[in-house]
N, C-alpha and C positions, 0 to 999 in steps of 0.2 A: 243227078248233080244239079244244084242251083247255084249260079254265080251272079251276084248282084254287083254290076260294074258301073258305078256312078249314078245309080237309080235310087228310087224309094220303093221298097217292097213292103206292101201292107197285106196282112192276113186278117180279114174281118172276123168279128165274133161269130161263133157257131160254124166257122169254116175249118175244115180238116185238110192239112197239106202233108202228103207223104213224100219225103225226099229219099230217093234211092241213090245214096252216095253222099257227097259233101254239101254243106251249106256254107258258102263263102260270101262274106260281106266285104267288098273291096274298098280301097281308099276313096273317100268322098261319097260313100253310099250309106243308106240307112235301112234298117229293118224294124218294122213295128208289127209284132205278132199279137193280135188280139184274140186269136183262136187257138188251134192245136196244131203242133208240128211234130211229126215222127221222122227221125233221122237215122239212117243206117250207117252213115259215114262220119266225117269229122265236122266240127263247127270251127270256122276261122273268121275272126273279126278284126279287120284293119280299117273299118269304116268309121263314119262320124258317130253312129250310135247303133246299138242292137238291143232292142227291147223285146223280150220273148215272153209270150203268155204261158200256155202250158206246153212244155217241150219234153219229148221222150226220146232218149238215145237208146236204140235197141239193135245195134249191129251184132253180127256174129264174127267179126274180126276186131282187132284193136281199134278203139276210137279215141279221138283226141279233141280237146277244147283248147284252141290256141288263138294267137293274134296279138296285136299291139294295143287294143282298146278293150277295156273291161266290158263284159257282157252282163246285162241285167235280166235275170230270169224271174218270172213270177212263180210258176211251179216247174220244177225240173225232176223228171223221173229217169233213173239210171237202170237200164235193163240189158246188161251185156255180161253174160256168165262165161263167155268164151275166153276172152283175154282181158276183159275189163276196160276201164276208161282212164285216161291220163289227162291231167290238167297241165297246160303249158301257158296259161293265162289266168289272172285273177277273175273271179266271178262274184256277182251278188245274187242272192236268192231271197226274195221278199216274202214268200209264202212257204211252201213245202219243198224240201229236198228229199225225195223218196228213193230209198234203196230197194228197188224191186228185185234185182238180181245182179250179181257180180260186184267187184270191188272198184273203188275210185282211188287212184294214186295222186296225192297232192302234188308231188314232183316239184316242190319249192314254191307253189302258188298258194294264194289265200282265198278261202271261201268266206264271204261276208254275209251272215244271216241278219245282221242289223237288229232292229227292235221287234221284228215281226216274223222273221224266217225261222223254220224249225226243221231239224233233221228227223226223218221219219223212217221207221222200219229197219234200222241198222241192226244187223246181227253179225255173228262171227264169220259167216260165210258170204256176207255182202256188207262190207265195211269200208270206211274211209281210213287210209293209212298213208305213210310216206315218211322217209327219214328226214325230209325237209318240207316246209309248208305248214300252214295251220288252218283250222276252221274256227270261226269266232262269232259271237253274238253279244247283244246288249239287252238287258232287261231291268225293269224297275222292281226291286225286291223289298217289299214291306212285310216284315214278319213272315218270311217264307216258311213253308212246311213241306219237307221232302219234295222240293221243287227241282225237277230235272230240267235245268236251264236249256231251252231250245233243243232238247233231245240229245245233248252232248255227252250225257253219261255221268254228270256230276250233280248229285242231289244235295241241296242246301236246306238246312233248317236253322232258324234263329228267331228269337223273340224281338230282336232289334230291327229297325228299318234301315236297310243297307243303302237304299236309294238306287240310282242308276248304277248298274253293275255290269262290267264287261267280263266275259268268260272267253278265254282263248284255249283251244285244245291243240296240242302238237304231239308228234310221235317220235321225236328225236330222243334217244336215251340220254338221260342227264347223268353227269359225272361229278364226283366230289368226295372228299374224305376217303379217297382210295376206292370208292364203290361206283357202281353203275346202276341205273334204274331200269324199270320195265319200259316198254316202248310206248309210253303215254305220260303226258304231264298236263297240268292246267295252270294258267295264269288267271288269277281272280282279282279284279280291281273294283271294289265298291266305292261309292261316294263316302259313306261312313265306314270307317275301318278300325274302330277301337271299341272295346267293351262289348263285343258281339255275342259272346257265349254261344257260339254256333256249333253245329255238327255237320258233317258231310258223309255221304255215301260215295266213295270213289270207286266207280265201276270200270271194268276192263274186260278184254277178251283173252281167252287162253293163249292165242297166237302172239299176244303182246308180252307175255311173261318173259320170254327170251332167256330161258335157262335158270330163272330164279326159283327158289323154294316157295311155292304158293302159300303153304301153311305159315311161313315166317314173314310174309309181307307186312310192312308197316309203312306209315306215311312219313314223308320227309318234306320240310319246308325250307325255302330259300327266300330271303328278303332282298337279295341283290341279283335277281334274274339268273340264278344258277351258279354263282361263283362260290358261295359257301352254303352249307346245308346243316339243318338241325333235325335230329330224330324226334318226331312228335309222337310216334306210337300209333295206337289204334288196334282194332280187333279184326283179324282176317276172317273172311267168310268165303272159303274156297268153293263151297257148293253153289254160291250165287255170284262168284267172280267179282268180289268187291271187298273193300276195307272200310270199316266204319270208324270215324274219328269224332270225338266230342270235346267240349271245353275249349273251343277255338276262339281266341280273342281278336285275331286279325288275320286277314288273308293276304296272299302274295302268290308265289309259285309253289305248286305242290306236285309230288310224284310218289311212287311206291318203290320200295326195295326191300331186300332181305334184312332182317334184324341182325343177322350174323354174317353179312357179306364180307368177303376178304378183298384185299386190294386187287385191282385189275392185274391179270397175270403178265401182260405184255404191253409195252408201249411201242406201237408200230410207227416207224419213221417213214417208210415208203412201201408201195406195192405196185408192180407194173406187170403187164401182160403184153407180149409182142409176138408177132407171127414171123417165123423163119420161112420166107417165101420160096426158098430152094427145096424144102421138103415138107412144107405145110405143117410144121410142128409149132405148138404154142409154147413159148418160153416164159415162165413165170418167175419173178424174183421179188423178194421182199427183205426188208432190213428192220431190225428192232434196235431200240436205244437202251432199254433196260428189260430184264426179265426177273420175275419173282415167282417161284413155285409154278412155273409154266411147264406144261406136260407135252403138248404137241399141237401141230396145225393140221386141220382137215381141209383139203382142197376140194371145193365144191364147184360144180359145173352146171350150166343151164343153157337151154336153147332160147328161152324167152326173157331171161333176166328176172323171172319171178319164182319159178319152180326149180330148185337146186337139188342136185344129187352129189353125195360125196364120192370122189373117184380115187382118192389116195390120202395118205397120212405121212407127215414129216415130223420126226421127233424134234422137240425144242431143246435149246441149251439148258433150260431149267432155271439157273441163277446166273445173272450177268449184269454188270454195270457198264459194260462196253457194248458198242454196236456189233450186232451179229447179222450176217448175211445168209439167206437161204435161197435155194433154187429148185424148180420142179419143171419137167418137160411133159407136156401132154402130146402124145404122138398121134392122137386121133381127134382133133377138134372138129366141131360142126362147122358148117359154112359161116354161121355167126355164132360165136360162143361167148358166154358170160361166165366170169370166174369170181369167186370170193373166198376168203380165208375164214375158217372158224378157229379162233385162238382159244385153246382149252387149257384150263388150270388143272393142277393135280387133284383138286377136290371136285372136279367135274364142271365147275362154272365156266362160262365161255362168253366171248363177244365176237361179233362179225366185223370183218374189214369192209371197206367200200368195194363196190363191184367194178371189175375191169372187163374189157372185151377185146376180142380179136375177130377179124374178118378174113375169110379166104376169098381173094379176088378171082373171079372166074367169068366165063360167059360166052354167049353167042356172038360170033364175029360180025354177023349181019346187023346187029344193033349198035348204033353209034350215038355218042353224045358230043356235041360241039356248041360253042367253043369250050375248051377245057385246057388251061385255066380260063376263068372269066371274072368279071367284076360285078359289083352290086349295080343294079339298074339294067344289066344285060339279060337277054333271053337265052335260056339253055334249050337247045333243040335235041329231042330224043327221037331217033328215026329207026325204022326197021323192026318195030314191035310186031309180034304175032297178032293177027286180027281175029283168030278163032278162039280166043280165051280172054278171061279177065286178068288184068295185070296189076300188081301192086308196085308202085314206085315210091321208094323211101330214101331219105337222106339222113345219115347219122353223124353225130360228132365222133371223134376218135375214142371218146369215153363210152360210146354206146347209146347216147341219148338221141331219140328220134326227134328231128326238128322239122321234117316234112314227110307227109304220108298221104298218098292219093291212090285211088283205085280207078283204073282205066278200063273201059269196055269197048272192045272191037276198034281200037285205034292203032294205026300203024305209025303215026307221027304224033308227037306231043311237045308242047312248049311250056316252059316254066319261067316266070319272071323272078329272077333272083334279086331279092330286095331285103334289106335289113338283116343280112347274114354277116356275122363277124368274119373278118378276113383271116381264114385259116384253111387247113386241109380237112376234108370230109370223106365219108364213104357213102356210095350210093348202092342200092340193091334194086333189081328188077325181078319180081317173083311172079310165078303163076300160083295156082292153088297149093301145089305141093313142093315146088322146088325153086331155088334161085336160078334164073336163067342167065343173068349177067350181074356182075358187081365190079366195082372199081373205085379209084380215087377221084374225088372232085375237088379242085383247087379254086378257092375264091380269093382273089387278090384285091388290093386296094384300088 
């Protein structure tokens, strides 16, 4: 682990630094990497600046890029096939963002490629995704010909000079006209945006189809950022996972959906998951406002929030204009369990709910955390940790989002400066390689 506390860390050109653990740039500190850094843990930047030359993240456990200050990378290589990498901070990449192995979850953050950065080697099994967050780039397009802008998967051809053009790619399913889209969209904003007579190849991955009929995919355009949509058509090419669209006079927001999509089966008003601490059962409840041609709900369960398995099915009301309440009890949750609902229509189409989570609080009595509750600016003391193994210490929101994650090696005591945490209740877990050895509530007050 490397912690820069108030200093200036410089890695000279042709120098190779291996960080076995986290690289943390603390408040008032700077990092200037002119060489190569290989990191197996997290990157945290709360310092003045963090300028990274060639950086490779190659851990075999979950890795995170976080902090309060944007990190500027030159070349960033992501190589974590175990559990992938999650963004909790915006980043800039000025040269290559290379997908070597594993996925990257945007997690509400922005990747800015600017005018020179490029996404390299992205495939279906090592991709950028996320229900929130975007990756974006800007290029000058003068009579482009099958130009895959910054490697983002949108190929543009036009005889016109579009000038400086911003491309934003997101993975939030778009909704409108009673339909939903695949899990990919583009915002295209050229300087010249009339009389383009352009064509696009809209590429996607199979995993982004989300239950749509691939042979029936066509393009949809919205000129008001997704409020209203127009069916533009196009030619589906399922063998190459793309839709080709021609005769485009102007750009805006574009996505793909079925030509014959039916209205969404269900409008979900709420979905909660709570643990009954008396018997360690997870109580799931959800409520719909309207249902049209709805068939059933599949309850899906996961240990990591990524790989889900269906564990049960609840029949839906089918047709209703009034609120309907549903419940399900999982009698055997994991120590940390993530749940989602798959809302299925009579014709087989479906959409997913947001993810909810529960935690079974448990643990070794010799391990203590104090003070608890505590305030921002205070130091949390963790004592009594086993010193014969590596320990992972994590803090979660009650919705299951990891906001702190650190790996400790042979430390019986550990201190954490609680800073810039919203004042609310959290869950902490202390894990060895295979098991949670202690977990509990952590209360951060004003």
